[in-house]
C-alpha positions as CSV (number, residue, x, y, z in Angstrom):
1,M,34.4,122.8,64.1
2,A,34.4,120.2,66.8
3,D,37.7,119.4,68.6
4,T,37.2,115.6,68.3
5,L,35.6,113.4,65.7
6,P,32.1,112.1,66.4
7,G,32.2,109.2,68.8
8,A,35.9,109.8,69.8
9,S,36.8,110.2,73.5
10,A,37.9,113.6,74.8
11,P,41.6,113.9,75.5
12,A,42.6,112.5,78.8
13,H,44.2,114.6,81.5
14,W,46.8,112.9,83.7
15,N,47.6,115.6,86.2
16,L,51.2,115.4,85.0
17,D,52.5,118.5,86.6
18,T,51.9,117.0,90.1
19,V,53.2,113.5,89.1
20,V,56.4,114.9,87.5
21,A,57.1,117.1,90.6
22,Q,56.6,114.2,92.9
23,L,58.9,112.0,90.9
24,R,61.6,114.7,90.9
25,D,61.3,114.9,94.7
26,S,61.7,111.1,95.0
27,R,64.6,111.1,92.5
28,E,66.5,114.1,93.9
29,V,65.6,114.1,97.6
30,T,63.7,111.4,99.4
31,H,64.8,108.3,97.4
32,K,68.0,109.4,95.7
33,I,70.1,106.5,94.4
34,R,72.3,108.2,91.9
35,Y,76.0,107.1,92.2
36,Q,78.0,109.5,94.4
37,G,74.9,111.6,94.5
38,N,75.4,113.2,91.1
39,I,76.5,110.8,88.4
40,R,74.0,110.8,85.5
41,E,76.1,109.5,82.7
42,L,75.9,105.7,82.4
43,P,77.2,103.1,80.0
44,S,74.6,102.4,77.3
45,K,73.4,98.9,76.8
46,T,72.1,99.8,73.4
47,A,75.6,101.0,72.4
48,L,77.1,97.8,73.8
49,V,74.8,95.6,71.7
50,G,76.2,97.3,68.6
51,I,79.8,97.0,69.9
52,L,79.3,93.3,70.5
53,Q,78.0,92.9,66.9
54,G,81.1,94.7,65.7
55,L,83.5,92.6,67.7
56,C,81.9,89.4,66.6
57,A,82.1,90.6,63.0
58,A,85.8,91.3,63.4
59,L,86.4,87.9,65.0
60,F,84.3,85.9,62.5
61,P,83.8,88.2,59.5
62,T,82.2,85.7,57.2
63,H,79.7,84.5,59.8
64,Y,78.8,87.7,61.7
65,G,80.2,90.3,59.3
66,R,79.3,91.2,55.7
67,A,78.2,88.9,52.9
68,G,80.5,88.6,49.9
69,L,83.8,89.3,51.6
70,T,86.9,88.3,49.5
71,D,90.5,87.6,50.2
72,E,91.2,91.1,49.1
73,S,88.5,92.9,51.1
74,I,88.3,90.9,54.3
75,D,91.2,92.6,56.1
76,Y,90.0,96.0,55.1
77,F,86.6,95.1,56.5
78,V,88.1,93.8,59.8
79,G,90.3,96.9,60.2
80,D,87.5,99.3,59.5
81,T,85.1,97.5,61.8
82,L,87.6,97.3,64.6
83,N,88.5,101.0,64.3
84,T,84.9,102.0,64.6
85,T,84.0,99.5,67.2
86,L,86.9,100.1,69.5
87,S,86.3,103.9,69.5
88,L,82.8,103.2,70.6
89,L,83.9,100.8,73.2
90,S,86.4,103.2,74.6
91,E,83.6,105.7,75.3
92,Q,81.6,103.0,77.1
93,V,84.6,102.0,79.2
94,R,85.2,105.6,80.2
95,R,81.6,105.9,81.4
96,G,82.0,102.7,83.3
97,L,85.2,103.7,85.0
98,V,83.3,106.5,86.7
99,F,81.9,103.8,89.0
100,G,85.4,102.4,90.0
101,T,86.7,102.8,93.5
102,D,89.4,105.3,92.6
103,A,87.4,107.3,89.9
104,G,87.0,110.3,92.2
105,K,90.8,110.8,92.1
106,L,90.9,111.1,88.3
107,T,90.1,114.0,86.1
108,G,87.9,113.7,83.0
109,A,91.0,113.7,80.8
110,Q,92.6,111.0,83.0
111,L,89.5,108.8,82.8
112,T,89.5,109.2,79.0
113,E,93.2,108.2,78.8
114,R,92.6,105.2,81.1
115,A,89.7,104.1,79.0
116,Q,91.8,104.3,75.8
117,Q,94.6,102.3,77.5
118,I,92.1,99.6,78.5
119,T,90.6,99.4,75.1
120,R,94.1,99.2,73.4
121,E,95.1,96.3,75.7
122,F,91.7,94.6,75.0
123,A,92.3,95.0,71.3
124,S,95.7,93.3,71.6
125,Q,94.0,90.3,73.3
126,L,91.5,89.7,70.5
127,P,93.7,87.2,68.6
128,A,94.2,85.1,71.8
129,I,90.4,85.4,72.5
130,R,89.7,84.1,69.0
131,A,92.0,81.2,69.5
132,L,90.2,80.2,72.7
133,L,86.8,80.6,70.9
134,V,88.0,78.3,68.1
135,S,88.8,75.7,70.7
136,D,85.3,76.1,72.1
137,L,83.8,75.7,68.6
138,Q,85.8,72.5,68.0
139,A,84.6,71.2,71.4
140,A,81.0,71.9,70.4
141,Y,81.4,70.2,67.0
142,Q,83.1,67.1,68.6
143,G,80.7,67.0,71.6
144,D,77.3,67.3,69.7
145,P,76.4,64.6,67.2
146,A,73.7,66.9,65.8
147,A,76.3,69.5,64.8
148,T,77.0,69.3,61.0
149,S,79.6,72.1,60.8
150,I,81.4,74.9,62.6
151,S,79.3,77.4,60.7
152,E,76.1,75.8,62.1
153,I,77.5,76.1,65.6
154,L,78.3,79.8,65.1
155,L,75.0,80.7,63.6
156,C,72.6,78.5,65.5
157,Y,73.9,77.6,69.0
158,P,72.9,80.0,71.8
159,G,75.6,78.5,74.0
160,T,78.2,79.6,71.5
161,V,76.9,83.2,71.6
162,A,77.0,83.1,75.4
163,V,80.6,81.9,75.4
164,I,81.7,84.5,72.8
165,Y,80.2,87.3,74.9
166,Y,81.7,85.8,78.1
167,R,85.2,85.6,76.7
168,L,85.0,89.3,75.6
169,A,83.5,90.3,78.9
170,H,86.1,88.4,80.9
171,A,88.9,90.2,79.2
172,L,87.4,93.5,79.9
173,Y,86.7,92.6,83.5
174,R,90.3,91.6,84.1
175,L,91.3,95.0,82.6
176,D,89.1,96.7,85.3
177,A,86.3,97.7,82.9
178,K,83.9,95.8,85.3
179,L,80.6,97.6,84.8
180,V,80.9,97.3,81.0
181,A,81.8,93.6,81.4
182,R,78.7,93.0,83.6
183,L,76.5,94.8,81.1
184,I,77.8,92.5,78.3
185,S,77.0,89.5,80.5
186,D,73.5,90.8,81.0
187,I,73.1,91.2,77.2
188,A,74.2,87.6,76.8
189,H,71.7,86.5,79.5
190,S,68.9,88.3,77.8
191,D,69.8,86.9,74.3
192,T,70.5,83.3,75.3
193,G,69.1,82.6,78.8
194,I,72.6,81.7,79.9
195,D,74.1,83.7,82.9
196,I,77.9,83.7,83.2
197,H,79.5,86.2,85.5
198,P,82.5,87.8,83.7
199,A,84.8,87.2,86.6
200,A,84.4,83.4,86.3
201,Q,87.5,81.6,85.1
202,I,86.8,79.2,82.2
203,G,89.4,77.2,80.3
204,G,89.5,76.4,76.6
205,S,87.4,73.8,74.7
206,F,84.3,74.8,76.7
207,F,80.9,73.7,75.4
208,I,77.4,74.6,76.7
209,D,74.9,72.4,74.9
210,H,71.4,73.8,74.6
211,G,72.1,76.0,77.5
212,T,68.9,77.7,78.7
213,G,69.0,78.3,82.4
214,V,72.8,77.7,82.9
215,V,74.2,79.9,85.7
216,I,77.9,80.2,86.4
217,G,78.8,82.3,89.5
218,E,81.5,85.0,90.0
219,T,84.2,82.8,91.6
220,A,83.7,79.6,89.7
221,I,86.7,78.0,88.1
222,I,86.3,75.7,85.1
223,G,89.1,73.7,83.5
224,Q,89.7,72.5,80.0
225,H,87.3,70.4,77.9
226,V,84.3,70.8,80.2
227,R,80.8,70.3,78.9
228,L,77.6,71.6,80.5
229,Y,74.0,71.0,79.6
230,Q,70.9,73.2,80.1
231,A,69.8,74.4,83.6
232,V,73.2,73.6,85.2
233,T,73.9,75.9,88.2
234,L,77.4,76.5,89.5
235,G,76.4,78.6,92.5
236,A,77.1,79.6,96.1
237,R,75.8,77.5,99.0
238,R,75.7,80.3,101.6
239,F,76.5,84.0,101.8
240,P,78.6,84.9,104.9
241,A,77.9,88.3,106.5
242,D,80.1,90.6,108.5
243,A,79.4,91.9,112.1
244,T,76.9,94.4,110.8
245,G,75.0,91.8,108.8
246,A,76.2,93.0,105.4
247,L,77.2,90.3,102.9
248,I,80.9,89.8,102.5
249,K,81.7,90.3,98.9
250,G,84.5,88.6,96.8
251,N,84.9,85.4,98.8
252,A,85.5,82.2,96.8
253,R,82.1,80.6,97.1
254,H,81.5,78.8,93.8
255,P,82.6,75.4,92.5
256,I,85.9,74.4,90.9
257,V,85.3,72.1,88.0
258,E,88.5,70.3,86.8
259,D,89.3,69.3,83.3
260,D,87.3,66.8,81.2
261,V,84.1,67.0,83.3
262,V,80.6,66.6,81.9
263,I,77.6,68.0,83.9
264,Y,74.2,67.0,82.7
265,A,70.9,68.9,82.6
266,G,69.5,70.3,85.8
267,A,72.5,69.6,88.0
268,T,72.9,72.1,90.9
269,I,76.4,72.3,92.3
270,L,76.9,74.7,95.2
271,G,79.7,76.0,97.3
272,R,83.5,76.0,97.1
273,I,83.7,72.3,96.2
274,T,85.9,70.6,93.6
275,I,84.6,68.3,90.9
276,G,87.5,66.1,90.1
277,R,89.0,65.6,86.6
278,G,87.2,63.3,84.3
279,S,84.0,63.1,86.4
280,T,80.4,62.9,85.1
281,I,77.6,64.5,87.1
282,G,74.2,63.2,86.2
283,G,71.0,65.2,85.6
284,N,69.2,66.9,88.4
285,V,71.9,66.1,90.9
286,W,72.1,68.4,94.0
287,L,75.7,68.4,95.0
288,T,77.4,70.2,97.9
289,H,80.5,68.1,98.5
290,D,83.8,67.3,96.7
291,V,83.8,64.7,94.0
292,A,86.9,62.6,93.4
293,P,88.5,62.4,90.0
294,G,86.9,60.0,87.6
295,S,83.6,59.8,89.5
296,N,80.1,59.2,88.1
297,V,77.6,60.8,90.3
298,S,73.8,60.1,90.0
299,Q,70.9,61.4,92.0
300,A,71.0,58.4,94.3
301,D,74.8,58.8,94.9
302,A,74.3,62.5,95.7
303,R,71.5,61.8,98.2
304,S,73.5,59.1,99.9
305,N,76.5,61.4,100.4
306,C,74.6,64.5,101.5
307,P,75.4,65.6,105.0
308,E,72.6,65.4,107.5
């Protein structure tokens, strides 16, 4: 009997033994990039997607949780969801802690204990995070005439998803679960097109309308009642280097946006500058200098004030 059906191609041969051996040599010897030379265990982005779904369900159970919840069942649902989700989160935090600066000084048991402490503290912050998120939802409802309800904003607005994920990631980042926080930000970026570094500081009643292409850098500080539109960048103007040419990390290099500021679509705001309270920044403005409180900046204004 023939090995293949009439007209079918013969099985291909890819010389895999040689390719696999060469990849091993690259991976283990010539181009080795594994952390500390031997760390294989990484946080799982797939696991974190499920964890985020669980956290959102606990925060807003009737929107992101289970249909048909009642006054009698909702607390049981939230408690069970949190118990499962936080256990999964603790494991991802433990994996991320291996990449911390002092991880080499800790035993496996100490890393596990530290991850549990971080997760416990994170859980205690969830009511305060939800309160902040409710202020963000109210700002979205008040700031967008197309919004018909808070439920619509929770279910349909990508900016809301990005802000929820940011608030969760920011809390973890401050608790030193930095790699997990960065992964959450990357998941938000993939899902929404909005890129917010988890170290950025953002006050309450924050609203990103539409949102695609928004970028908020690591050291940005944003006050209360700020509204951004799509394609706004709060970025760095330059990247200082040390004597060896390596970039200096951690410098304050992103804008400060004070309370009650509106920044319209396509504006690019660069460097450690301050946008004064109550200002409005017009669309497509390129801005690299401070703006006084109560200002209205258009493209023409920005060009006329740009340094030579």
